[in-house]
N, C-alpha and C positions, 0 to 999 in steps of 0.2 A: 242305431243298436249298436253294430260293429267300430265305431267308433269310443261309444263309452264302455264297452267289453275292454279295447287295447288301452283308454285311459285309466283305468282300473288297473290292470296288470301293470300299467307303467308306474304308477303309484305305488303299489303293492313293490314292484321291483326297486325303488327309490327308496322306502322303508325297511326295505330288506339290507339293500347296502350299506343305510346308515348304521344299522344295528352292528351290522359287521364290523365295519371300522373302531365304533365304539366297545367291540369286542375286542378287538386288537390289544386296545390300553390295558387289558386288564384292571375292569374298573373297582371290583371288590379290591383288589389288593393294593391299587392306587389310595381309595378310600382311606383304608385302613394306614397306610404310609403319612396319608395329609392329616389324619385324626393325630398321631403323632407328632408330625411338623408345628401343626396347630398348639399343640398341648407345649411343644418345645418353644415357641414364642413368647406363651403368655408365661410359664415359667420364669423367662430371664427377666421380667419386669416385675415390680410391684405390682402396678397398676396395669392398664389397658395397652393393648399395642394399636398403634396408630392403624385407622383402618385402610389406608392405600397399602401399609406394609403387609398388612393380614391379608388384603382380598390378592392385590399383586404377586405376594411372596410365594404365596400358596399356589397360584394360579401357574406361576413360572416353575415352582418344583412339580404339579402334578404333570404339566406338559411334558416336561425332561422324563418321569418316573415312565409316563405313557409311550414315549418312543422307544424307551428301552425295553417298554413290554413290546411291542409292535415288533423292534427286532429280534427279541427271543421267540415271536410268533415266524417269522421269517426263516430265522436260521435254523430251527427245527421243527420246519414243517414235515419233512419225512420222518422222524420220530414221532411225531404227532398222528400219524396217520396208523402207527401201529398200536398205540394204547388207548385205550376204554374212554379213558378221563380227556383225552384229549382229542379224538377222532373227530371231533366234529369243529373245530376248529376254525374259522375261515380263509386262513392260507392252505393248510392241510385237506381242505373240500375243495380247493378252487374258487370259491366265492369271491375272492381276494385275489389276485395274480400277484406274484412275487413282487414285479417291479413296482405297483401302487403301492403294496406294503410298504418297499423300502422308501417310495417316496415320501409315504404319509409320516413314517417314522423320522426321517431328516427334517420335514415341515413341523413337526410338531417339537424335535428339539431346537431347531432355531430360532422357534417363535420364544421357545420357554426362556432359552439362555439368552435372547434378547430382551427379555422383561427383567430378567435378573440380573444383568449387566447395566440396562439404560435406568432402573426404577429401584433396585436394593441395593446391592453392594456387591463387587468383584469377589471378595470372598467367600458368598455364597454361592457367586456364577461358579467359580473355580471348583470348591468341593462338588457342589451338582453336578457339575461335567465330570468329577474323579468316579462319583458314584453311579453314573450313566455309563462310563467306559467300563466299570467293573461289572456292572450286572450284564450288560447287552455283548461287552467282547469277552472279557478275562473269564469269565464264570460257563455264559453260554458258550463262548466257541471253544473255550479250553477247559478248563476245571470240571464240568458238567462231564465231559467224558475220557477226562484224565484219572479222575481218582475218588475213592469213596468218601472223601473226607470235603468233598466239591462244596457242601453246602455249610461247611464249617468256616473254611476258608472264603468262601464268597459270600457267606455271610454279613460281613462288614459294609459290603455296598448296600444292602438291604436296610441296614442299622443306623444309616446316617440321617436320615429326615426328622427328630429332633434337633439334631444336629444344625442341620442347615436352618429350620425355623428359628433356631437361638442366633444364630450369626446373621439372619436376615434382621431381625431387630437391633443387635449391640453391634454388628460388624468385627466381633472377637469370637475367639473360641475359648471358652472357661470349661474348668474342669468339671462343673456341676451338669453341663451339656456332654462332657463325654460320659458319664456315667449313666447317662440315659441311652446312649449307642451302646455301652457295655451289657446295658440291661438286654436292649433288642438282639445283640450278637449272642449272649451267652440263652436267648430264647430260641433263637433259629433252630437249632439241631435237634432239640426235642421236639417242637411243633412239627417241623420237616420230617423227620424221620418218623414220625408217627402216621403220615400220608403213604411214606413209602411202604413202610409195612404191608400197608393195606392194598396199597396196589404194587406190590414186590414183582408179581410175576406181567405185570405190564413192562416194567422197567428192563425186568430180566429179556422179556421178548425184542423190547428196543435196543437191547445190549449197552444199556448206560448204566455203569458202576455205583450204584446206590447201595448205600451198605447193607441194606437186607441182600440183597442180590450176592453181594462179592464175599460177605462175613455172617449170611445166616439172620434169621428173626431172632434169636436168643440173645445174641452178640447185639444186635440194635436196640433192644428191647432194654439191656441191662446198660448200655451206653445211654438210653432215654432217660432212663433212671438216675444215673450219675450225673448228667448236664441239667435235670431238674433241681437235685441237691444243689450243683453251683450255682442254677440260677435264683433259687430261693437265698443264697447267701448276698449273691451280686445283688438282688433288690433291697438288701438291708442297707445297702451303703449309702443310700440319699439321707438315711436318719441318721447313721453314724457319723457323717460327713457333716450335719447339719443343716443340710439343705432344705430336707422337708422333716416335720413335726410326728408326734405321735399317732393321728388319725392315718397317715400313709402307712407307719410302720405296721399298724392293726391288719389295714386291707391288704397290706401287701404280705403276709404272713395268713393270713386266712386264704386267699387267693392260692398262695405258693404251696398249702396244705392240700387244697384242691386238687392243684396240679401234680402234687405229689401221690395221693390217692390215684388219679386216672394212669399212672406211670406206673402204679405197683399193680394196678389193675389188669394193664397192658401186659406185664411181665408174668401173671399167673393165671390169667383168664383164658379159655381155649374160644371165646366166642369172637367170630368174624368179623363182627362189627365193630369191638373195640380199639381198632388202630383209629377209624375215621372217628369214633367219637371223641376219644385223646385228641385229637388235630383240631376237632370243634371247639372241645374247651380252650384249647392253647389261644383260639383265637378271640374268644369271650376274656380269657386271661389278660391278654394284654390289652385291650380297648379298655375292662374294667382298671387296672393298673395304672393306665396314664390318664382315667378319670379322676380317679381316686386321689393322684397326684395333683392333679388341677384344685380340686375340694380342699385338702391340706393347705395346698399354697394361699387359696385366699381366705378359707376360715381361720384359719392358724397361722398367720405370717412369721418367720422367721425375723426378729431383731435384727436389724443390721444386713439385713439379705441381700444379695447380689444387686448391684447397679451397673447400667452400663458404662464403661471407664474406671471402674472404682475396683 
């Protein structure tokens, strides 16, 4: 009887441990990044992406993103203990000790980079490494604690996945791929500041200089509205440049109108939940925008569209 109880406890411990390491990778964030990476690949060519590039390329990018996320858990473990949103993270609670978290991050990063170097191309590997270091080192170690513009400056690292997907297929940096990066770069501040407004007290308690803490909620909400307007203008560029067609333009404007509605509501409403509601919409917005890009790309192909090497 005792052995059965011990065996059951051991199996439960293994299951919990596995889930803790999975959580270190910030899987929901990585999944959104990989969605944009996959679509970046598919937009790069008129037909289908080779299956090996699609699978291995995105696996390598995902592992490197997971590595950067694990470094974030490791570096921010003391901060995480002070915030309601992050207090139960694996390293903050001690379920995963810092040494194992660091080893896990290093292993993921090495495997991911090896896949990209060996099976994809050097350009994608280098850009992925720059993105990893930008988030894990430049943003997490320095910018996050140094300036209320941390998420604006550091947002470029999180905006890289569609470019990585594009270069994984073509081996080249193209202007259209940079437009995809620009869209995510413009999306990041209103997306994250909406969460920061909702969690302002947490950031203040942890002494993290997020914009609502240093400049107040009203100032932040005005900037969310301004960045939303910038985002709407930026999302029109793929149509203006001939990258995508009218279906994308229609989708971008409708989704942009939704984002603008939530930004205005955040500015004028006194409801405590509106910040989180705006944050949630921003995630749906980005996913839907990239899916509409894909639909437009295949349903309404642009004559003489981009070809690798062209």
